[in-house]
N, CA, C and O atoms as a Tripos MOL2 file, in Angstrom:
@<TRIPOS>MOLECULE
protein
  164   163    41     0     0
PROTEIN
NO_CHARGES

@<TRIPOS>ATOM
      1 N           0.8260   -1.2000    0.0000 N.3       1 MET1
      2 CA          0.0000    0.0000    0.0000 C.3       1 MET1
      3 C           0.8680    1.2610    0.0000 C.2       1 MET1
      4 O           0.5300    2.2550   -0.6430 O.2       1 MET1
      5 N           1.9730    1.2130    0.7150 N.am      2 VAL2
      6 CA          2.8620    2.3700    0.7810 C.3       2 VAL2
      7 C           3.4480    2.6770   -0.5930 C.2       2 VAL2
      8 O           3.6330    3.8410   -0.9480 O.2       2 VAL2
      9 N           3.7390    1.6340   -1.3630 N.am      3 GLU3
     10 CA          4.3060    1.8350   -2.6940 C.3       3 GLU3
     11 C           3.3260    2.5750   -3.5920 C.2       3 GLU3
     12 O           3.7330    3.4430   -4.3640 O.2       3 GLU3
     13 N           2.0410    2.2460   -3.5040 N.am      4 TYR4
     14 CA          1.0310    2.9110   -4.3150 C.3       4 TYR4
     15 C           0.9350    4.3960   -3.9550 C.2       4 TYR4
     16 O           0.7720    5.2430   -4.8330 O.2       4 TYR4
     17 N           1.0330    4.6970   -2.6870 N.am      5 VAL5
     18 CA          0.9670    6.0920   -2.2510 C.3       5 VAL5
     19 C           2.1830    6.8570   -2.7540 C.2       5 VAL5
     20 O           2.0610    8.0010   -3.1930 O.2       5 VAL5
     21 N           3.3570    6.2300   -2.6920 N.am      6 ILE6
     22 CA          4.5790    6.8880   -3.1720 C.3       6 ILE6
     23 C           4.4850    7.1450   -4.6730 C.2       6 ILE6
     24 O           4.8500    8.2240   -5.1410 O.2       6 ILE6
     25 N           3.9980    6.1620   -5.4300 N.am      7 VAL7
     26 CA          3.8600    6.3340   -6.8780 C.3       7 VAL7
     27 C           2.8260    7.4100   -7.1850 C.2       7 VAL7
     28 O           3.0320    8.2080   -8.0990 O.2       7 VAL7
     29 N           1.7340    7.4530   -6.4540 N.am      8 LEU8
     30 CA          0.7010    8.4610   -6.6670 C.3       8 LEU8
     31 C           1.2530    9.8650   -6.4020 C.2       8 LEU8
     32 O           1.0000   10.7920   -7.1720 O.2       8 LEU8
     33 N           1.9990   10.0140   -5.3230 N.am      9 ILE9
     34 CA          2.5800   11.3230   -5.0010 C.3       9 ILE9
     35 C           3.6040   11.7320   -6.0550 C.2       9 ILE9
     36 O           3.6520   12.8970   -6.4470 O.2       9 ILE9
     37 N           4.4170   10.7930   -6.5160 N.am     10 SER10
     38 CA          5.4230   11.1350   -7.5200 C.3      10 SER10
     39 C           4.7660   11.4890   -8.8570 C.2      10 SER10
     40 O           5.2220   12.4060   -9.5400 O.2      10 SER10
     41 N           3.7020   10.7760   -9.2390 N.am     11 LEU11
     42 CA          2.9920   11.1090  -10.4650 C.3      11 LEU11
     43 C           2.3270   12.4770  -10.3580 C.2      11 LEU11
     44 O           2.3450   13.2530  -11.3130 O.2      11 LEU11
     45 N           1.7440   12.7750   -9.2090 N.am     12 PHE12
     46 CA          1.1180   14.0780   -9.0070 C.3      12 PHE12
     47 C           2.1610   15.1940   -9.0720 C.2      12 PHE12
     48 O           1.9030   16.2530   -9.6450 O.2      12 PHE12
     49 N           3.3330   14.9590   -8.4890 N.am     13 ALA13
     50 CA          4.4080   15.9590   -8.5440 C.3      13 ALA13
     51 C           4.8930   16.1540   -9.9800 C.2      13 ALA13
     52 O           5.1510   17.2830  -10.4000 O.2      13 ALA13
     53 N           5.0160   15.0680  -10.7310 N.am     14 ALA14
     54 CA          5.4680   15.1770  -12.1190 C.3      14 ALA14
     55 C           4.4430   15.9270  -12.9650 C.2      14 ALA14
     56 O           4.8150   16.7760  -13.7760 O.2      14 ALA14
     57 N           3.1660   15.6280  -12.7880 N.am     15 LEU15
     58 CA          2.1280   16.3260  -13.5450 C.3      15 LEU15
     59 C           2.0570   17.8020  -13.1700 C.2      15 LEU15
     60 O           1.8420   18.6550  -14.0310 O.2      15 LEU15
     61 N           2.2340   18.0980  -11.8990 N.am     16 THR16
     62 CA          2.2350   19.4960  -11.4780 C.3      16 THR16
     63 C           3.4220   20.2380  -12.0830 C.2      16 THR16
     64 O           3.2790   21.3740  -12.5350 O.2      16 THR16
     65 N           4.5850   19.6050  -12.0930 N.am     17 THR17
     66 CA          5.7650   20.2190  -12.6920 C.3      17 THR17
     67 C           5.5640   20.4540  -14.1870 C.2      17 THR17
     68 O           5.9230   21.5140  -14.7010 O.2      17 THR17
     69 N           4.9980   19.4820  -14.8800 N.am     18 LEU18
     70 CA          4.7370   19.6540  -16.3060 C.3      18 LEU18
     71 C           3.7200   20.7630  -16.5500 C.2      18 LEU18
     72 O           3.8490   21.5180  -17.5140 O.2      18 LEU18
     73 N           2.7200   20.8670  -15.6960 N.am     19 GLY19
     74 CA          1.7350   21.9350  -15.8330 C.3      19 GLY19
     75 C           2.3570   23.3060  -15.6610 C.2      19 GLY19
     76 O           2.0530   24.2290  -16.4170 O.2      19 GLY19
     77 N           3.2290   23.4450  -14.6690 N.am     20 VAL20
     78 CA          3.9060   24.7270  -14.4560 C.3      20 VAL20
     79 C           4.8140   25.0430  -15.6400 C.2      20 VAL20
     80 O           4.8880   26.1900  -16.0800 O.2      20 VAL20
     81 N           5.5010   24.0310  -16.1550 N.am     21 LEU21
     82 CA          6.3770   24.2340  -17.3080 C.3      21 LEU21
     83 C           5.5820   24.6710  -18.5330 C.2      21 LEU21
     84 O           5.9880   25.5910  -19.2430 O.2      21 LEU21
     85 N           4.4470   24.0140  -18.7840 N.am     22 MET22
     86 CA          3.6130   24.3930  -19.9240 C.3      22 MET22
     87 C           3.0780   25.8070  -19.7730 C.2      22 MET22
     88 O           3.0220   26.5510  -20.7520 O.2      22 MET22
     89 N           2.6840   26.1900  -18.5660 N.am     23 TYR23
     90 CA          2.1940   27.5460  -18.3320 C.3      23 TYR23
     91 C           3.2950   28.5740  -18.5960 C.2      23 TYR23
     92 O           3.0520   29.6060  -19.2220 O.2      23 TYR23
     93 N           4.5000   28.2860  -18.1170 N.am     24 THR24
     94 CA          5.6220   29.2050  -18.3040 C.3      24 THR24
     95 C           5.9820   29.3200  -19.7820 C.2      24 THR24
     96 O           6.2150   30.4220  -20.2790 O.2      24 THR24
     97 N           6.0290   28.2020  -20.4800 N.am     25 LEU25
     98 CA          6.3600   28.2500  -21.9040 C.3      25 LEU25
     99 C           5.2910   28.9860  -22.6990 C.2      25 LEU25
    100 O           5.6170   29.6970  -23.6500 O.2      25 LEU25
    101 N           4.0190   28.8330  -22.3310 N.am     26 ARG26
    102 CA          2.9470   29.5410  -23.0250 C.3      26 ARG26
    103 C           3.0700   31.0540  -22.8000 C.2      26 ARG26
    104 O           2.8720   31.8390  -23.7270 O.2      26 ARG26
    105 N           3.3980   31.4580  -21.5660 N.am     27 GLN27
    106 CA          3.5840   32.8790  -21.2900 C.3      27 GLN27
    107 C           4.7710   33.4250  -22.0890 C.2      27 GLN27
    108 O           4.6950   34.5230  -22.6400 O.2      27 GLN27
    109 N           5.8520   32.6680  -22.1520 N.am     28 GLN28
    110 CA          7.0360   33.1120  -22.8830 C.3      28 GLN28
    111 C           6.7410   33.2160  -24.3750 C.2      28 GLN28
    112 O           7.2000   34.1560  -25.0230 O.2      28 GLN28
    113 N           5.9900   32.2780  -24.9310 N.am     29 SER29
    114 CA          5.6760   32.3450  -26.3620 C.3      29 SER29
    115 C           4.7610   33.5260  -26.6510 C.2      29 SER29
    116 O           4.8650   34.1400  -27.7130 O.2      29 SER29
    117 N           3.8680   33.8540  -25.7260 N.am     30 ASN30
    118 CA          3.0320   35.0440  -25.9160 C.3      30 ASN30
    119 C           3.8910   36.3020  -25.9060 C.2      30 ASN30
    120 O           3.6350   37.2240  -26.6810 O.2      30 ASN30
    121 N           4.8940   36.3600  -25.0500 N.am     31 ARG31
    122 CA          5.7950   37.5180  -25.0310 C.3      31 ARG31
    123 C           6.5700   37.6290  -26.3360 C.2      31 ARG31
    124 O           6.7380   38.7250  -26.8720 O.2      31 ARG31
    125 N           7.0420   36.4930  -26.8480 N.am     32 VAL32
    126 CA          7.7920   36.5090  -28.1030 C.3      32 VAL32
    127 C           6.8930   36.9680  -29.2420 C.2      32 VAL32
    128 O           7.3180   37.7620  -30.0810 O.2      32 VAL32
    129 N           5.6640   36.4830  -29.2850 N.am     33 LEU33
    130 CA          4.7460   36.9080  -30.3400 C.3      33 LEU33
    131 C           4.4310   38.3940  -30.2310 C.2      33 LEU33
    132 O           4.3180   39.0710  -31.2530 O.2      33 LEU33
    133 N           4.2900   38.9080  -29.0320 N.am     34 ASP34
    134 CA          4.0610   40.3410  -28.8620 C.3      34 ASP34
    135 C           5.2490   41.1520  -29.3530 C.2      34 ASP34
    136 O           5.0700   42.2060  -29.9640 O.2      34 ASP34
    137 N           6.4680   40.6670  -29.0910 N.am     35 LEU35
    138 CA          7.6530   41.3800  -29.5670 C.3      35 LEU35
    139 C           7.7720   41.3380  -31.0810 C.2      35 LEU35
    140 O           8.1430   42.3310  -31.7070 O.2      35 LEU35
    141 N           7.4610   40.2010  -31.6670 N.am     36 VAL36
    142 CA          7.5750   40.0670  -33.1260 C.3      36 VAL36
    143 C           6.5110   40.9230  -33.8140 C.2      36 VAL36
    144 O           6.7710   41.5040  -34.8680 O.2      36 VAL36
    145 N           5.3310   41.0050  -33.2320 N.am     37 ALA37
    146 CA          4.2280   41.7200  -33.8570 C.3      37 ALA37
    147 C           4.2450   43.2160  -33.5430 C.2      37 ALA37
    148 O           3.3820   43.9490  -34.0260 O.2      37 ALA37
    149 N           5.2020   43.6830  -32.7500 N.am     38 SER38
    150 CA          5.2120   45.1030  -32.3840 C.3      38 SER38
    151 C           5.5830   45.9600  -33.5990 C.2      38 SER38
    152 O           6.2650   45.5030  -34.5160 O.2      38 SER38
    153 N           5.1270   47.1900  -33.5830 N.am     39 ASP39
    154 CA          5.3820   48.1020  -34.6980 C.3      39 ASP39
    155 C           6.7210   48.8070  -34.5880 C.2      39 ASP39
    156 O           7.1310   49.5050  -35.5160 O.2      39 ASP39
    157 N           7.3990   48.6380  -33.4830 N.am     40 TYR40
    158 CA          8.6950   49.2820  -33.3030 C.3      40 TYR40
    159 C           9.7240   48.6480  -34.2350 C.2      40 TYR40
    160 O           9.8810   47.4270  -34.2260 O.2      40 TYR40
    161 N          10.4230   49.4400  -35.0310 N.am     41 PRO41
    162 CA         11.3570   48.8610  -36.0280 C.3      41 PRO41
    163 C          12.6070   48.2540  -35.4020 C.2      41 PRO41
    164 O          13.4670   47.7380  -36.1160 O.2      41 PRO41
@<TRIPOS>BOND
     1     1     2 1
     2     2     3 1
     3     3     4 2
     4     3     5 am
     5     5     6 1
     6     6     7 1
     7     7     8 2
     8     7     9 am
     9     9    10 1
    10    10    11 1
    11    11    12 2
    12    11    13 am
    13    13    14 1
    14    14    15 1
    15    15    16 2
    16    15    17 am
    17    17    18 1
    18    18    19 1
    19    19    20 2
    20    19    21 am
    21    21    22 1
    22    22    23 1
    23    23    24 2
    24    23    25 am
    25    25    26 1
    26    26    27 1
    27    27    28 2
    28    27    29 am
    29    29    30 1
    30    30    31 1
    31    31    32 2
    32    31    33 am
    33    33    34 1
    34    34    35 1
    35    35    36 2
    36    35    37 am
    37    37    38 1
    38    38    39 1
    39    39    40 2
    40    39    41 am
    41    41    42 1
    42    42    43 1
    43    43    44 2
    44    43    45 am
    45    45    46 1
    46    46    47 1
    47    47    48 2
    48    47    49 am
    49    49    50 1
    50    50    51 1
    51    51    52 2
    52    51    53 am
    53    53    54 1
    54    54    55 1
    55    55    56 2
    56    55    57 am
    57    57    58 1
    58    58    59 1
    59    59    60 2
    60    59    61 am
    61    61    62 1
    62    62    63 1
    63    63    64 2
    64    63    65 am
    65    65    66 1
    66    66    67 1
    67    67    68 2
    68    67    69 am
    69    69    70 1
    70    70    71 1
    71    71    72 2
    72    71    73 am
    73    73    74 1
    74    74    75 1
    75    75    76 2
    76    75    77 am
    77    77    78 1
    78    78    79 1
    79    79    80 2
    80    79    81 am
    81    81    82 1
    82    82    83 1
    83    83    84 2
    84    83    85 am
    85    85    86 1
    86    86    87 1
    87    87    88 2
    88    87    89 am
    89    89    90 1
    90    90    91 1
    91    91    92 2
    92    91    93 am
    93    93    94 1
    94    94    95 1
    95    95    96 2
    96    95    97 am
    97    97    98 1
    98    98    99 1
    99    99   100 2
   100    99   101 am
   101   101   102 1
   102   102   103 1
   103   103   104 2
   104   103   105 am
   105   105   106 1
   106   106   107 1
   107   107   108 2
   108   107   109 am
   109   109   110 1
   110   110   111 1
   111   111   112 2
   112   111   113 am
   113   113   114 1
   114   114   115 1
   115   115   116 2
   116   115   117 am
   117   117   118 1
   118   118   119 1
   119   119   120 2
   120   119   121 am
   121   121   122 1
   122   122   123 1
   123   123   124 2
   124   123   125 am
   125   125   126 1
   126   126   127 1
   127   127   128 2
   128   127   129 am
   129   129   130 1
   130   130   131 1
   131   131   132 2
   132   131   133 am
   133   133   134 1
   134   134   135 1
   135   135   136 2
   136   135   137 am
   137   137   138 1
   138   138   139 1
   139   139   140 2
   140   139   141 am
   141   141   142 1
   142   142   143 1
   143   143   144 2
   144   143   145 am
   145   145   146 1
   146   146   147 1
   147   147   148 2
   148   147   149 am
   149   149   150 1
   150   150   151 1
   151   151   152 2
   152   151   153 am
   153   153   154 1
   154   154   155 1
   155   155   156 2
   156   155   157 am
   157   157   158 1
   158   158   159 1
   159   159   160 2
   160   159   161 am
   161   161   162 1
   162   162   163 1
   163   163   164 2
@<TRIPOS>SUBSTRUCTURE
     1 MET1         2 RESIDUE 1 A MET
     2 VAL2         6 RESIDUE 1 A VAL
     3 GLU3        10 RESIDUE 1 A GLU
     4 TYR4        14 RESIDUE 1 A TYR
     5 VAL5        18 RESIDUE 1 A VAL
     6 ILE6        22 RESIDUE 1 A ILE
     7 VAL7        26 RESIDUE 1 A VAL
     8 LEU8        30 RESIDUE 1 A LEU
     9 ILE9        34 RESIDUE 1 A ILE
    10 SER10       38 RESIDUE 1 A SER
    11 LEU11       42 RESIDUE 1 A LEU
    12 PHE12       46 RESIDUE 1 A PHE
    13 ALA13       50 RESIDUE 1 A ALA
    14 ALA14       54 RESIDUE 1 A ALA
    15 LEU15       58 RESIDUE 1 A LEU
    16 THR16       62 RESIDUE 1 A THR
    17 THR17       66 RESIDUE 1 A THR
    18 LEU18       70 RESIDUE 1 A LEU
    19 GLY19       74 RESIDUE 1 A GLY
    20 VAL20       78 RESIDUE 1 A VAL
    21 LEU21       82 RESIDUE 1 A LEU
    22 MET22       86 RESIDUE 1 A MET
    23 TYR23       90 RESIDUE 1 A TYR
    24 THR24       94 RESIDUE 1 A THR
    25 LEU25       98 RESIDUE 1 A LEU
    26 ARG26      102 RESIDUE 1 A ARG
    27 GLN27      106 RESIDUE 1 A GLN
    28 GLN28      110 RESIDUE 1 A GLN
    29 SER29      114 RESIDUE 1 A SER
    30 ASN30      118 RESIDUE 1 A ASN
    31 ARG31      122 RESIDUE 1 A ARG
    32 VAL32      126 RESIDUE 1 A VAL
    33 LEU33      130 RESIDUE 1 A LEU
    34 ASP34      134 RESIDUE 1 A ASP
    35 LEU35      138 RESIDUE 1 A LEU
    36 VAL36      142 RESIDUE 1 A VAL
    37 ALA37      146 RESIDUE 1 A ALA
    38 SER38      150 RESIDUE 1 A SER
    39 ASP39      154 RESIDUE 1 A ASP
    40 TYR40      158 RESIDUE 1 A TYR
    41 PRO41      162 RESIDUE 1 A PRO
């Protein structure tokens, strides 16, 4: 039973880390698109 709890916690931590990474990358890509689309030469 302890092994299942450890695996569940590790999977939850991995999914949370991936979610934070995806959020950060999405924010960064939005910043890059804003810079590319800006009218400043």
